[in-house]
N, C-alpha and C positions, 0 to 999 in steps of 0.2 A: 766872531771867532775868525779867528787867523786860518787860513787853509794849511795842512800841514805837506810838508815835502818830504818825499821818499825818494832815496838814491839809492836803496839797498835792494838787491836783488834775491830772490828764493829760489832754492834749486831743488828738486828730489832726486836723491840717490838711491840705489836699490843694493841690496845682498846685505853683508857684515858690515857692522860699524869700521866707520874709517876715519882719520885725521880731518879736520876742518881747518883750514885756513883765512882767518880771519873774516870769515864771511859766516852769515846764518844759513844754515841747510835744513832741509828736511830730509830724514833719513828712514826710509823702510825696507822691509823683508818679509816676503810671504812664508806664512810657515805652514800653509796646511791647504791641501787641493782636496776634496770630496766629490763623488757624484752619485744623484741618486735619480735614477731614469734619465730624463734629459734636461736636470737642473744640476749646474757646476756651482759649487760653494767655493771661494777664495778666503781666507782670513788672513790678515797681515796687520802690520804693527808700523806705526810713524811716530817719530819723536824728532826734536829740534833742540838744538843747544846753540849757544853763541861764544866765539873764541876771539870776541872783536872789542870786548871792554863795552867802556860807555860810549853810547852813542846816539845821536838826536833822531829821533823820529824814526827809530827802529823798529823791524817787525821779523819775524822768523816763523818757520814751518811751512808746510805745503798748504795751499789754499784749498785743494780740494783732488781728487783723483779720477779717474776714469776707467773703468772695466769694459774689455771688448770694444766692439765698432759695430757701426749699423749692417756691416757685410760680413760674410763668412756664416751665417747661419747661426749667430747668436746675438744677443741683444745688449745695446749700449746701456750701461748705469752710471751715474755719478754718486759718487759719496763723498761727505764731508762738505755738502753744499747745503744750506738751509735753504728754505722754501721761499726768505726773504731776501735773500741773495748773500747772507752772512755765511762767512766759511769757518767751518769748525774743523778740518783735518789737521790742523796744526796748532801751537799755541803762539798767541802773539805777543811779541816783546817790543816795547818801544819806550823812549824818552820823551819827558813832555819839556823842551826846551833844558834838558840836562837835570831836571828835579829828580827823574828816576832813572836809576842805572842797574845793568846787571854786571857783575864781574864774569872775567873771562872763564872762570872756573865753574860758572853756574850750569848743570846739566839739563838738558832741554826735558819737559814732560812730553809723555808718550800715549798716542790715541790710537786705540786699536779698533779696527774693521772688519767686517764682515759683508763679503758681496757675494751675489748670487746672480747667474744668469742662464738661459736656456740654450741649447744646441738641437741642430735638427736631426743631425746623424747620431745613431748609435755607436759609430767609431770611436776610437781614440783621437785626441786632437789637442791643440791649445788654441788658447787666446791671449791677448796682450793686456797688461795692467800699467796703465801710463798715468803721470804725475802731472799735475800743473800747479802754477804758483800765481801770485796774485802782487803785482808789484805798481809802484808808483813813483814817477817823477815829476819834476816840474815841466818837462816840456812836453812829454806824452801824456801824462795824466796817469789815470789808472790803467792796468793792461793785465791779461789772463795771458801765460805763456806756458806752452808744452814742453815739458822736458823728458828725458829719456824713458822708455818703455822696457818692461820686461815679458816673456814668453811665458805663460803659464800652462803647463802641459796638463792633461786631464786623461784619466782613463776611459777605455771603453765602458759603455752601459752593460749592467749585468744582462746575459741570456737567460731567458725565461724558456722553460721546455714544455710544451704541452703534448701529453702520451695520449694515443688513443685507443681506446678498447672495444672491440668490435663488440661486444657481448653477446657473442653467440654465433654472429655472423663471420663472414669469410672476406679476404682482400681487405681493402681500403688503407689508409696510412697507418703509420706506428708511431710517428713523432714528429712534432714541428717545432722550429724556433722562432722565439718572438724576443724582445730586447724589451727590459722595464722601462715603462714610461713612452715606451712606442706604439703606436697603433700598428696591425698588421692584418693582412686579408688570411681568413681561415682557408685551409686548402679545399679545394671541391673535390678531390676524391673521396669516394663514398664506399664502404663495405657493402657486401649482398648478404643476403640470407633469403634461402630457398621457402617459399610461400609467405614472405612478409615484405613490406616495403619500408624503406630508410626513411625516418623520421626526423633527423637532425642527431646533432650531440648532446647529451645532459651532462651535468655534473655529478650525477648518480645514475646507478643501474636502473634500468625499469621505467624509463622515461621520467624520471625523477630531478628535482632540482632545476638549475638555471639551464635554459637550452640556447645553444649556439647552432647558427644555421651555416652549414657549409658555403664557403665564398663571402661570409660576412665579414665586417671590419671590426677588429676588436684589441682591446688593450688588456695586457695579462701582468701583473706584477709581482706574480711568485708561481712556481711550478705547479701544474694542475693536471688532471687525468679527467678526459672526458671520454663518456661512452656513449655508443650508438643506440639511439631510441628505434625502435622496430613496431610498425603496425601490421598487424596479421592481415594477410589478404583473403576475400572472400571471392569464390567463384560460382556460375552459373552451370549446371549440369543438365543434359538432355536425355530422356530416356524414349527409345522408339521401340515401342511394341507392333512389330511389322505383322500387317496380314499375307496372306501364303502369296499375293500376288507381288509382294516384295516393296512396294511402293507407298500404300497407306499405312496410317497408324492405326491404333486402337484393337489390334488383331489379337491381344492376349492380354487377359488379366493378370493382377500379382499384387502382392503385399509388401511396402517397403517400409524401412527403418532406419533411421539415421542415430549416429552416436551422441548426439545432443537432445535426444529425446522425442525426436520426430517420429511418427507411425501414421501410415495411410494404408488402409485396407480397401481391397476390392477397386483398385485403380487400373486403369489401361493408357496411362501417359504420366510423364513427370509432374509431381503438384506444381502449381501456380508459385512462380517466383521461388524456384529450387535453387538458391543460393545459399552457400555454407562457406564457413570459414574453413581455411586450410586445413588440411588433414582429417577433415571431419569424415567418419566411417559410414558408407551407406550399405546396406543389404536389401536385395531382394529375393523374396521366397513364395511359395505357393505359385506359383506359374501355372495358368491352364488358360486353355482357349477362349476367346471370346466372340468366336465365329464359327457358327455351326458347319462341320464336317472339316474343322482344321485342328492341328495338334501340334505343340511346341516342339522346335527342333534342335535350339542352341541359343548361344547368345555371343555378343564380340568380345567379352571379357575372361570368361571362366570356362574350362571345360567340363565344370559340374554342372548338370542338370535340375538340380536342387537347390542351389545357392548361389547367388552372386552378389560378390563383395567388392568394394573398391572404395577409394578414397579421394577427396576432393582436392587435387593437386593441379590440376590443369583447367583454365577457363574453357567454357564450351564442350566440355568431354561429353561424348556420346555414348551411352550405353543400348546397343540393339538388340533386341528380341527378337526371334526368328520362328515363324511358323510355317506348316505347308499343309496343302490339303490331304485329308485322309485318303488311304487306299485300302483297298480291299479285293477280296478274289470272289468270284462269282462259279460256284461248280453247279453241275447238271445231273440230277437224277433221273433216271430211265422210267421211273415208277410202273413197273411192270412189262418195259419193254427189254430190248437187247440192242448190243452195240455200244459204240463210245461216242462221248462229247467231250471235247477238251476244254477244261476249266478256262477261265477269262479273267486278266486283270484290269482293275478300273482305279481311276483316281476321283476324287469326290468334286463335283462341280465341273466335270469334264464328260462331254458325251461320249459313248462308245458304242458300237454294235455288240450284241449277245453273238454268242457262238453260233454256227448253224447247226440245226439238229442232226445229231449222227444215229439215233435210234431209231428202231422198228418195232411194231408190235402186229402179230398175226391178227388179221380181222379188225384192226383198229386203225382209224385214221390220227395223225399227230395235229393237234390244234394249235399248241404252245406252251407257253411257261407260267407255273404259279409258285408263289411259295407255299401255298396249301396241297399237300398230296393229295386231297380229295376233290380238287376243284375239277368242277366239269367246263368252267368257263375260263379261258387263259387270261391272265393280265398282261403278259408281253407275248408278242408274237415271234415267229422265227426270224433270228437275225435282226431283231429291232434296236434302234439306237436308245440307249436308258442313259441315265446319270443319277447319283447320288440314292442309291438302293440302301444305304446304309450309312450311320453317322459314327460309327464305329472304326477307328484306326486300325488297320491290319485285320479289319472283321471278314467274315466269311458268311456269304450269301448262297441259300441253297434254293434252286429252280427246281421244280418237279413237273415231269412231263405230263402234258394234259393230254390225254387219250379219249377220242370218240369211237364208238364200236363202227365199223364200215355200214352204210345204209345198204339195206338186202338189194339183192338182183337176181336176174334169171327166174323171176316170179312165172310160173306155170302151172297149169292144170294137168294131173297126170292120170285121171280116171273122170268120166262123166255116167251119168246112167239116171234113167228115169224108173220109180216105181209107181206105177201107176199113172194116172193123168194129172196127177197134183203134187207131184213129189220128185225132187232131181236130187241125186247123190252125187257130192262133188268131193273129187282130193287133189290136193296140190302140193307145190313143193317151191322151195326158193334157195338162194344160195346166202347165206348171210347169219350173224351169231347174235345170240341174244334179243330173239326175237321176242317183243313184247304183247304184240298183237297182229292178227289177221281179220281183215274185214271183208266180207262179200258184198259186193254191191250188183243188183239185178233190176229189172224193169222189163216190161212187154214191148216188143220190138219197136211197135209203134208208138210207144211213150216217148217222153223226153227227160224224165227224170227217174232217177235210180233210187231204189230204196237199199238199205244197208242191214248188215246182221254182223254183230263183234263175233269172232270165232275165239277171242283170247289167244292161246298159243297151239290152238288145235288146227291140225292140217287136212281136215274133212267137215263136211257139213251135209245134212239131209235137209234141203233148202224145201219147204211146202209153200206151194204157189196155190191160186185160188180160182186158177182158169186153164183149160187145156189149148194153149196157145204157144206161140214161139217168143221166147225169152233171151235178152241180153243179159250176160254174165262177166265180171271181172274180180279179181281177187288183189287186195293189197297186203303187203308185208309191211311192219315198222318195227323199228327198233331205234336206240339212241342217236343211230346215224341218220335216221330219216326215214323215208316210207316209199317201197316200189311197189308197180303196179304190173300185173300181169296182161295179157293181151286179153281182149274181150273175145268170146265165145257166143254162139246162138245154139239152143236147145228148144226143141218142139217137143211139148208132150201130149202126144195124141193119147187116146185112151188106148190103145193097144203097144204104143211104140214110141219113143222120143226120136225127134231127128233132130241131129248135130249138124250145125254149120259153122264154119269158121270164117272170121273176118278177116280178109286179107288186106286190108288198109285202104282200100278203095270198094268193096264190094264183100257180099256174103256169098259164100260158096259151100254146097252139100260136100261132108265129110263122106268120104266112101266106105271107111270102117270106124268102127269106135272101139276103143278097148276098154272092157268094163272091167274092175276088180270085184269080185264077189265077196271078197273077206277073206278067201284061201288062193285064189289064183286070179291072171289076166285071162279074160275070155273076149272073142273078136264076135261084136255084133255086126249084121249089115245094116247099112243106114238108107235103106232104100225109102 
């Protein structure tokens, strides 16, 4: 088959229809430009017609079109070019050795095209639409030739508004603009809510729907409202029930309740893992000492002594309960004495001396103090250091003076006489109260051991002896305070007259005169 020779050029022209002068033209005009996100769509039509009459091996119309370029952020696309190299953008007109012809009045047929491309910026802009023709001549053969281009303007991408709802929080963003078809970074600005931790943005309140993270990259194609999601905080709180020294715990016992149903009775510290959600209420009641001799004095939260109430709003919040040692007063009772002894104030678990005794009692000696008014033996000595006399706070302890009668003194014989050889009459006296017993001790002068005779409270005795001789005699007086002894006297009992001798401490001497009480009066007897 003979190779066809083509000497006709094809041109692409733009805009409205124009006159064609004896050449075959491709005419095009874009009729619509739309944008959807980052996609630009251009619709145009192409037609060809001949005004040349009959010609050999002629063809007409644009071979194909090119939209955009490989630069400028858009994508180059070709339209009207078949996958096998056939060109379909225009209609071919040709004559085969004159056997087929077209008259000059024939109107070319039209092909419509829709082209799309993408752009990287959401801003308005423009791209080019360029025509190409396919030609042939006997010298150069087949060729593609570019012809005039047209600038196609497109609008900016539609703006998308993301509205933020803090859902009970404060601060944070109010809105952010995105563009349809384009990804953007969600703001890192976040709201805050006391007692809660921000957990991201959600398409529905209450952490419902799709989650969006602050700072994440997202694409939105329509307006949307995002709601803040919140996680409630939990806090650990501490309870210090301090002992009176203020440094150690477990000094007090109490009952604890929380609004989430917690109940702990008779505890001395916070429960294990005392962690509660934000604004959980806690109440402490029935506060009492856990240490002997101490009492509850107050707390770090409330002026109330009966009920402590607080809410979990802060991590590591500490509630302190304070205690102190009890105080008490010691008062002193004379218990039969006279005078004054000032009371003394004491603190439990602390040593302090008792007030020195200021009472006196005639005929008695002060021994010390007792809580028993009838005690004869003291519990505490005069001025003794004491502590912990009572566990009652603000209590009163009464101490009673313990008295003992003063021991007898100045015991002496006031009269001695003999009645016959075997009887000695004795009379004595002493200084002292409440004498409970007198005892006469006697022996023969040459003997070493005394015999005794109890006289009770009597101050006289007729002592019967069994031999006429000289006797050593003394008397003792006893009361609760003790026993006192008289001096030793010697009495001789002859048949007719007793001889009286007095012991000077080193020797016996004869008494010159002896006074004898006969029951009515004192008489002087010689002691020859």
